[in-house]
N, C-alpha and C positions, 0 to 999 in steps of 0.2 A: 504493500499499498503506500504510494509516492504520490506526491505533486509532480507536473510536468516541470519542466527547469525554469520556465517564464514565470510560472506561478509560484514556485519556491523561493525566487529571489524577492518577489514582491511581498509573500506574505513574512518571509523575514525581517523584510524593510519596513512592515508595516504593524506587525502582531504587537507591538508594544503600545502601539496608539490604539488599537482596536482593544487591548485590555484595558486601557485606562479608561476607557468610556464604556466597557462591556455592559456594566450594569445598568447606565442609560439606555445604550441600545435595548436591551432585554426588556425594561419596563415600556420603552415605546412599542416593540414587537408586540407583548401582550396586550397592551390598549388597544393597538390598530385591529389584531386579529379578532378580539372579543367584540369590538364593535362591530366588525364586519362579520362575525361567525358566533353569535352568543350563544350556539348550541354546544360549543364548547366548555362552555363554562360547568357543564355537567361532567367532564372528563378530568379538569385540573381541580386541585386541591384549593378552594376557596379562601382557607385561612391561611396557606402558606403564600397565595398571591396578595392578601392583606398586609401580612409582615414583611414581604419582600424575599422569602427564602426562594420562591420557585425562581425568581429573577436571577438571584445569586448564583443558582444551581446551575442553569442553563447557561450563564454567561461563563461560569469558571469551566464548564465542560467544554464549550466551544474553544475558548481561549487555549486551555490545556490541550485539547486536541490540534489546533494549529501549532500552538508550540512543539508539540511534539514532532510533528510531520517536518519541521525546519531544525531539528536539533540532533546532536548526535549523542548526548548524554543525558537524555532524558529516560526517565523509568518506562517500563512497557506499559503501554495504555490499555493492553487487553482486559486486565481485570477490571479498569473503570467502564470499558464497554460493557462487559458482561452485567456488570450491576445494573446498568441504567437499561439493558435489555430484558433483564427479568423485571425490571419494574414497568416497564412498557407492556410486557407480557400480562402481567398481572391487571392491567388496565383496559386490555383489548385494544391496543394500539395497532394499526394497520399500515401497511405500506404505503397507502395512498395518502396517509396523512401527513407524509413527511412532504409532499407537494405543497400542503397548506402553510406548513412552517416555514418552508424556504421562500415563499412568496411574502410574507409578511417580516420574515429575518432580515433578508436582504434589503428590502424597502427601509426596515428600521437602519440598517447599517447606514445607508445613503441620506437618511433625513438627519442622523445625528453628526455625522461625521463631514457633511455638505460636499465641497468641493473636493475636498481630500479624495472621496471616492470616484477616480477616474474610470472609464470602463473598464481598464486593465486590471485595475484593484477590483472591482467588482466581481469579475471574472475570476479572478485567482480566488477569492473568498467563497465564491459559489462553488469552486471545484473544491474547497476543503468542507464546505457544507456537504457536499454529494459523497464525498468521501467517507465521511462521519456516518450520513445517513446510510449509504448503501452496506456499510458493514454493520451496522445495526437492524436493518431489514434482513439481511441475510440470517443473522443469530436469531433474532426474533422467529423467522420461519423454521428455523432448526427446534428452536423450543417449542413452540406452538405445534410441529409436528410430533416430536419426542412423547408430549403430553395428550397427543390425541385432541387437541382443542382446534375448533373452527375459527379463526380470528374473525369472524363477521358473527359469530354468536358464543363469545367467550364466558356471557354471564348465565349462570345456571340457579334456578331457586333452590333455597336452604330453608328448613324449618329449624326452628329453636327447640330442641327437646330437652333441654335443662339449663338451669342456671343457679350459679354459687356465688354469693354474695362474699368476696374473700376478705375484703377490708371494707371500710367506709366509704370509700372511692374507686375500689377495684373489685371487678366481678368477672366471673368465666362463663361463657357461653359454649353450651354443646350444639354445632350445627350439623345437621342430618341431611343429606342430598334427597331432594323429593323423589327422585327416579332411583333410589337406593343404593346408587353406585357411588362408593366412597374413593375418592382419588387417592393414588400413590403419592407418597409424598417423602422427603427427608427433614428430621429434625433441623430446625434453624430457618425452615421456609417458612412464607406467610402468603394469606390470600387477602384479596380485596373482598370488601362488604360494601354494597351500594344502599344509600337509604335516601326515601325523598323527604327533604324538609319541608318544613311549614310553607316557607313562601315560594314552594313550587321547584326548588332547585335541587336537583339530585347530585349526590356527593359522594364520591369513593374514597374510602380509606383503606390503608394496609394494617393488618394486624398478624402478628408473628403466631403460629401453631403451637399452643403451649403444653403439648404433651405429643409422646410418639406415636408413631402410625400402629394400628392394631385393633382399633374400635370401629364402632358402625356411624360414628360421629367425629367431625371435627373440633377441636376445642381452641378458643380463644380467649384470652384474658384481657381486658380493656380497662384503662384508668379514666374515669372521668376527669377532663379537665374543667376546673373550676375557674369562675373569673376572679382576678387578683392582680394588685398592682398595675392597674389600669390594662392589663389583659384580659380580652372576653373570654366567656366560656368555650369550652371545645364544641363545636358543632354537632359533630356526628358521635362523641363520645357520649355527649351530652343526652343525645335525641336516644342510643341505645339504651344509656341508663334508665331511660324512662318508659322505653317502648319494647326492648328486646325481652319478651316474656315467653315461656313455652306456648308454642302454637303459630307465633309469630313468622312470617316468611319474609326473607331478605334475597336479593339477587348477591350472587358469590362467584368468583372466578377460582380456577384450580390453582393450587400452590405454586408458589415460584421463589427466586432466590439462592442465591450463591454463597451464604454464608452457614455452611452446614460442617458437620464433624467430618475430619481429616482421616483418613485409616489409620490405624496406630494400635498400639496397646501399652505404651508406656505411661507413665504418671502424666496426669492432665491438670491443669489450674484452670477453675471457670471464676470468672470474674465480673461483676454487674454492678449496677444501682438502680433504685426505684424498679419502674416498669420494665426495665432492662432485665428482670429475670426471667421474663418469657422463654425467649431462646433457651436461658440454662435449664429450666424446668424441662423441655424437650428433650435436651441432651442428656440430662441425668436420667429420665425416663428410660430414653433409648439405652443406656449404658447400663442400667439396672438389669435390662432384660437380656442384652446381648454380651455384655461385658461386665457381669457381676463381681468379678475378681481384679479389675482395673483399679489403681490407686488412682482417686479422683478428690478433689479439694475445692470448694465452692467458697469464693468471697463476696460477699455482698454488703453494700451499704445502704442504709434506709435512716429515714428520719427517728423512726421507733420501731420497736419489735412488732407493735400492734399494726404498723403500716407496711409490713415486710408480707407481700403476696405469695402465696405458694409456700410457705417458710416450712409447715409441718409435713406438709407432702413430700417436698425436697429432703428434709431431715429422715424423714422414715427411709426414703430409697437410699441414701447416703449409709444409712445405718445397717441396712441390709448388706448391701455392697462392702462395708467394713467385717459384718460377719462372715460373708463368703471369701473375703480376701485373708482373714484370719484362719479360717478352715483350710486354705489351699495350702 
């Protein structure tokens, strides 16, 4: 994967300028795109749009990719591409969606940088974008094929079959596919769940699966984000806190994500904080089933013992593993 010689020289000469204005470019991009295509608001995280996180993420990704293309000492970009591809698959992004992004992103670069964007500069950054996009399209097609998902119909109905309030603000949901077919997944992966908010906007969110495979339902553990210090309450977590009760049906995508357990049998240390305990819970659940004699230590930080979700469950599994290791 490389730029043509002419584009390489132009990108090398302009990447610092684009980087300096990257967030302004992406703010303009999203504003223009949503004005023309308000339907896309149902795909993007509205909270991340409001706090600027989405703009920062896109800006950083494009600039980092452009820098990688023209540098000889940058680290491999493949892990970043993999992370993005998994996120896109979890949201049902399709190849043709990249045409929409290209139109408004390149226009935003021209609006922000003005006369500095000559036809040659525009063509060079268009080449950067399509190298970025085609690599993602190919990887996403592979992931869709591996999981047996039709990208035109990525969402499937799931019914809430159980709920456990873990702490005052954290609750676990058991989600069973209406068609009865539980997808295969690896501990550490996540699903997207979509809710229709009272104002009519549909919003997806990703939640890590907090238990290992092996049951007739998927489990997620959600922290309700309360309003505090001028920050608004979490829209989707609050909605789920109020409405995700047994019998409720939500649209869910198949599991995605590449932060999974690597093969191995040596000592393992798992570190987490707050609601970051969810993948750790899945890892420990899997290890207790598959490698009960493996030495595992879990280090977790939380405000209080009472606010530590899934604490007793994880402690019980670790105790069983310690017994198995002692007997070995």
